[in-house]
C-alpha positions in Angstrom: 6.0 18.8 66.0 7.6 21.6 64.2 6.3 22.0 60.6 8.2 24.9 60.5 11.5 26.8 61.8 9.1 29.6 63.3 7.6 26.4 65.5 11.3 25.7 66.6 12.1 29.2 67.9 8.6 30.0 69.4 8.8 26.5 71.8 12.4 26.8 72.8 13.0 30.4 73.0 9.8 32.7 73.0 10.3 34.7 70.3 8.3 35.0 67.4 9.8 35.3 63.8 7.0 35.4 61.2 9.8 34.8 58.2 11.0 31.3 59.6 7.4 30.2 58.3 9.0 29.8 55.1 11.7 27.9 56.2 10.0 24.2 56.4 11.9 21.9 59.2 12.2 18.6 56.8 14.1 20.8 54.7 16.2 22.3 57.2 17.0 18.7 58.2 17.7 17.8 54.1 20.3 20.5 53.8 22.1 19.2 56.9 22.3 15.8 55.1 23.5 16.9 51.8 26.2 19.0 54.5 27.0 16.0 56.2 27.3 13.5 53.0 29.0 16.1 51.4 31.7 16.8 54.3 32.2 12.8 54.7 32.8 12.1 51.5 35.5 15.1 51.2 37.8 13.8 54.3 37.2 10.1 52.6 38.6 11.3 49.1 41.7 13.0 50.7 42.2 10.3 52.4 42.0 7.9 49.7 44.4 10.3 47.7 47.0 10.4 49.9 46.7 6.3 49.7 46.9 6.4 46.3 44.1 4.7 45.4 42.2 8.1 43.8 43.7 10.6 42.1 42.7 14.3 41.9 43.2 16.5 37.6 44.4 18.3 35.7 42.4 21.6 34.8 43.1 24.7 32.3 42.6 27.7 33.3 43.1 31.4 32.7 45.0 34.3 34.3 43.5 37.9 33.4 41.0 37.0 31.1 38.2 38.6 29.7 35.0 38.9 32.5 33.0 35.7 32.1 29.6 36.2 30.7 28.0 33.6 32.1 29.5 34.3 35.9 27.6 37.7 35.8 24.1 36.6 34.5 24.2 34.1 37.3 25.5 36.8 39.9 23.0 39.2 38.1 20.0 35.9 39.0 21.1 35.4 42.6 20.7 39.2 42.9 17.1 39.2 41.3 15.8 36.6 43.2 16.8 38.3 46.3 15.5 41.6 45.7 12.3 39.9 43.8 11.2 37.7 46.4 13.4 37.3 49.1 12.9 40.6 50.2 9.7 40.3 49.5 9.1 37.2 51.7 10.6 39.0 54.5 9.1 42.1 54.4 5.4 40.6 54.2 6.1 37.8 56.3 3.6 37.8 58.7 0.5 38.9 56.7 1.1 35.7 53.8 2.7 33.0 56.5 -0.8 32.6 58.3 -1.7 29.0 57.7 -4.0 29.3 55.3 -1.5 28.4 52.5 1.7 26.1 52.9 4.9 28.1 52.3 5.8 26.7 49.1 2.7 28.0 47.1 3.7 31.5 48.6 7.5 31.0 47.6 6.8 29.7 44.2 3.9 32.1 43.4 4.9 35.0 41.2 4.1 37.5 43.8 7.4 39.9 44.8 8.9 43.0 44.0 10.3 42.6 40.1 11.4 46.5 39.9 13.6 45.8 43.2 14.8 42.5 41.5 15.8 44.3 38.6 17.7 46.7 40.5 19.3 44.5 42.9 20.1 42.0 39.9 22.0 44.9 38.0 23.9 46.0 40.8 25.0 42.5 41.2 26.4 41.4 37.8 28.0 45.1 37.4 29.9 44.6 40.5 31.0 41.1 39.3 31.4 42.5 36.2 33.8 45.7 37.8 35.6 43.3 39.9 36.6 41.1 36.7 37.0 43.5 34.9 40.0 45.1 37.3 41.5 41.8 36.9 41.9 41.4 33.2 45.4 41.5 31.8 46.7 43.1 28.4 47.8 39.7 27.4 45.7 37.0 29.7 48.0 33.8 30.6 47.1 30.2 30.0 47.8 27.4 32.0 47.1 24.1 33.6 47.0 23.3 37.4 46.0 20.3 39.4 43.5 19.7 41.8 42.5 17.4 44.6 39.9 14.6 44.4 38.4 16.0 46.8 37.2 19.3 44.5 34.6 16.6 43.1 32.5 16.8 46.4 30.5 19.8 44.8 29.6 17.9 41.6 29.0 14.8 43.0 26.8 16.2 45.5 24.4 18.0 43.2 24.6 15.2 40.4 23.3 13.3 43.6 21.3 15.4 44.1 19.2 15.8 40.9 19.6 12.3 39.9 18.1 11.8 43.8 15.3 13.9 43.6 14.4 12.7 40.0 14.2 8.9 41.4 12.7 9.8 44.5 9.4 11.1 42.7 9.8 8.7 40.1 9.5 5.7 42.4 7.0 7.1 44.8 4.5 7.3 41.8 5.3 3.2 40.6 4.6 2.4 44.1 1.1 4.8 44.0 -0.2 4.0 40.5 -3.1 6.1 41.0 -0.8 9.2 41.4 0.5 8.6 38.0 -1.8 9.8 35.6 -2.4 12.7 37.8 0.6 13.9 38.0 1.4 13.9 33.9 -2.5 15.4 33.6 -2.4 17.8 36.5 1.0 18.6 37.1 1.2 21.0 40.1 3.7 22.5 42.6 2.0 20.1 44.9 2.5 17.1 43.2 5.8 17.6 42.3 7.2 18.3 46.3 5.3 15.6 47.7 5.4 12.2 47.5 8.5 10.8 47.6 10.5 7.6 47.8 14.2 7.3 49.4 15.2 4.2 47.6 14.3 5.7 44.7 16.5 9.0 45.4 19.0 6.6 46.4 19.3 4.4 43.5 19.0 7.1 40.7 21.3 9.4 43.0 23.7 6.2 42.5 23.4 5.5 38.8 24.0 9.4 38.0 27.4 9.6 40.3 28.3 6.3 39.3 28.2 7.2 35.5 30.1 10.5 35.7 32.7 8.3 38.2 33.2 6.3 34.6 33.1 9.7 32.7 36.1 10.9 35.1 38.3 7.4 35.0 37.4 7.7 38.8 37.5 3.6 40.4 33.9 3.1 41.0 34.2 1.0 44.2 36.5 3.3 45.6 34.1 6.3 44.9 31.1 4.1 46.8 33.2 3.2 49.9 33.7 6.9 50.5 30.4 8.1 49.8 28.4 5.3 51.6 29.5 6.1 55.5 28.0 9.6 54.6 25.0 7.9 52.8 23.3 6.7 55.5 24.7 9.3 58.1 22.8 11.7 55.4 19.8 8.9 55.7 19.0 9.3 59.5 19.4 13.0 59.5 17.0 13.0 57.1 14.7 11.0 59.1 15.4 13.3 61.7 13.1 15.6 59.8 10.9 13.2 59.2 10.3 13.1 62.1 10.4 16.6 63.5 8.0 17.9 61.1 5.3 15.1 60.9 5.0 14.7 57.1 3.9 10.8 57.2 6.6 8.8 57.3 5.2 6.9 60.4 4.2 3.4 61.5 1.0 1.5 61.5 -1.6 2.0 64.8 0.0 0.9 67.6 -2.9 -0.1 70.2 -0.4 -2.3 72.2 0.8 -1.2 75.6 4.7 -0.9 76.1 6.1 -4.2 77.3 6.9 -4.8 80.5 11.2 -4.9 79.4 10.8 -1.7 77.6 9.7 0.3 80.7 12.6 2.4 80.5 11.9 3.5 77.1 9.2 6.9 76.7 5.9 6.7 76.0 6.3 8.6 73.3 8.7 6.6 71.7 6.3 3.7 71.5 3.3 5.1 70.3 3.1 8.6 69.1 0.9 10.9 67.9 2.7 13.6 65.8 0.8 16.4 66.7 0.7 19.5 64.7 2.1 17.4 62.1 3.1 19.5 58.5 1.0 16.9 56.7 -2.4 18.1 58.4 -3.4 14.9 59.5 -5.4 13.3 62.2 -8.2 15.0 64.5 -8.1 18.2 65.2 -6.8 20.6 68.5 -7.1 23.9 69.6 -3.5 25.6 68.7 -3.2 29.1 68.2 1.0 29.5 67.4 0.0 26.3 64.9 -2.5 27.8 62.7 -3.1 25.6 60.1 -1.6 22.2 61.7 -3.7 21.9 64.5 -4.0 18.1 64.1 -2.9 15.0 66.0 -3.1 11.2 65.4 -5.6 9.0 67.0 -4.8 6.3 68.1 -0.9 6.7 67.8 1.5 5.3 65.9 5.0 3.4 65.8 7.3 6.4 65.6 9.3 4.6 62.9 11.5 7.8 62.1 12.8 7.5 65.4 14.0 4.0 65.2 15.6 5.1 62.2 17.3 7.5 63.0 18.8 5.1 65.9 19.6 2.6 63.3 21.3 5.0 60.7 24.0 6.5 63.4 24.8 3.1 64.8 25.9 1.8 60.7 27.3 5.2 60.3 29.3 4.8 63.6 30.1 1.4 62.8 31.1 2.4 59.0 33.1 5.2 60.0 35.4 3.3 62.6 36.3 0.6 60.3 36.9 2.3 56.6 40.6 2.6 57.8 41.4 -0.8 58.7 39.5 -2.4 55.6 41.9 -2.5 52.8 39.5 -4.2 50.0 37.9 -1.9 47.4 34.1 -2.3 47.9 33.9 -3.9 51.6 32.6 -0.8 53.1 30.0 -0.6 50.1 29.1 -4.3 50.7 28.6 -3.8 54.2 26.2 -0.4 53.7 24.2 -2.4 51.7 23.9 -5.5 53.7 23.0 -3.0 57.0 20.5 -0.6 55.0 18.6 -3.4 53.5 18.7 -5.3 56.7 17.5 -1.9 58.6 15.0 -1.0 56.2 12.7 -4.7 55.4 12.3 -4.9 59.6 11.2 -1.5 59.8 9.1 -2.1 57.0 6.8 -4.2 58.9 5.3 -1.8 61.3 5.4 0.9 58.3 2.6 2.6 56.4 2.6 1.2 52.6 1.6 -0.2 49.6 2.3 -3.8 49.5 2.8 -5.7 45.8 2.5 -9.3 44.7 6.1 -10.1 44.1 6.3 -13.5 42.7 2.9 -14.8 44.9 4.7 -12.8 48.2 2.9 -9.8 49.4 6.0 -7.4 50.3 5.8 -3.5 49.7 8.8 -1.7 47.0 11.1 -0.7 49.9 11.4 -4.5 50.9 11.7 -5.7 47.4 14.7 -3.3 47.1 16.0 -4.3 50.4 16.3 -7.5 49.9 17.7 -7.2 46.6 20.6 -4.5 48.8 21.2 -7.2 50.4 22.1 -9.9 48.5 23.9 -7.4 45.9 25.8 -6.7 49.4 26.8 -10.4 49.9 27.8 -11.0 46.6 30.0 -7.7 46.5 31.5 -8.8 50.0 32.4 -11.9 48.5 34.5 -11.1 45.6 35.7 -8.1 46.8 37.3 -9.9 49.6 38.4 -12.9 47.1 39.7 -10.3 44.9 41.4 -9.3 47.6 43.0 -12.4 48.4 44.2 -13.1 45.0 45.4 -9.7 44.8 47.6 -10.5 48.1 48.4 -14.2 46.9 50.1 -12.9 43.5 51.6 -10.2 45.2 52.9 -13.1 47.9 54.1 -15.2 44.8 56.0 -12.2 43.2 58.1 -11.8 46.2 59.1 -15.2 46.8 60.3 -15.4 43.4 
């Protein structure tokens, strides 16, 4: 396992870059997931705009106006963070990231070079002010300009990230009531960044984004059809982070011998011990380069993130390959809900999770949501196809008349 990017560079290339210990491998894959989802969403929004299914917008811009003080402030803030924290971490990485404290605690601590931060921040702010001042005109011009629907991607991604983080934390607390009181009575960085539920993030992120779509009068089903292929791809990439870092999203203990019909499957894909996992759980083992992480699971467990990676990529390939042939709005979203729910429902059978008594049935939170996803997907599929059939029939009737 690779808890941080430092361990990747050391294992693959034999180089020791202490600064890379601040970069968690799970966070790296989460960033890749957002990039992949944003890229595919942009492509789909542009394609659907070319088909007339969605429109961009119009905005007012001022050419040659006075420097924007808010832009100058944020430029200065970014410069301050660079000088105060980033340079401090880079110059002291060998001493700071020694495996005793988690990278998050060091990164979010008060330590740094505040004076250097003020100097760099002031320089950034002044440079931004200087460049904007040079563009200022004696008589600023106000005009309206149109923009492509693809430009909604940045806002949608930001809203999905904020809503997703809040939802992931809330659903985790609902699933683990023992942590709820601790979270609010003794809040800490560790309690905030640990324990996130994927479905919670997905649901809350979707609610926030669809609310934005309604405000901007963007057809919700058109937007969701554009977003869902990238969402399942992002899910698979995120699970790559889970597997690579060993963040605890693994399965139950697997003591069963590998079946003969799976003889082609590597042993680690059947039962894995997640050595040097980022959660630092399991039995201790000697590891000089993995100071602070030297543990592994005994016995091994089902590597469920690996199975979900395969399933998510397969679902993405299917949705991406048929998206241009599907004409009814909502069908891609419906298929996403069905396949996502189906995949998660079965993976929960070999995953470690808390179970609830739901209508007399023992089930995990994810199993319940997965079933609701599948039901909702089939309902949406029925009405989407039915509406398309009715619309086609009405068009044919008008043509005949």
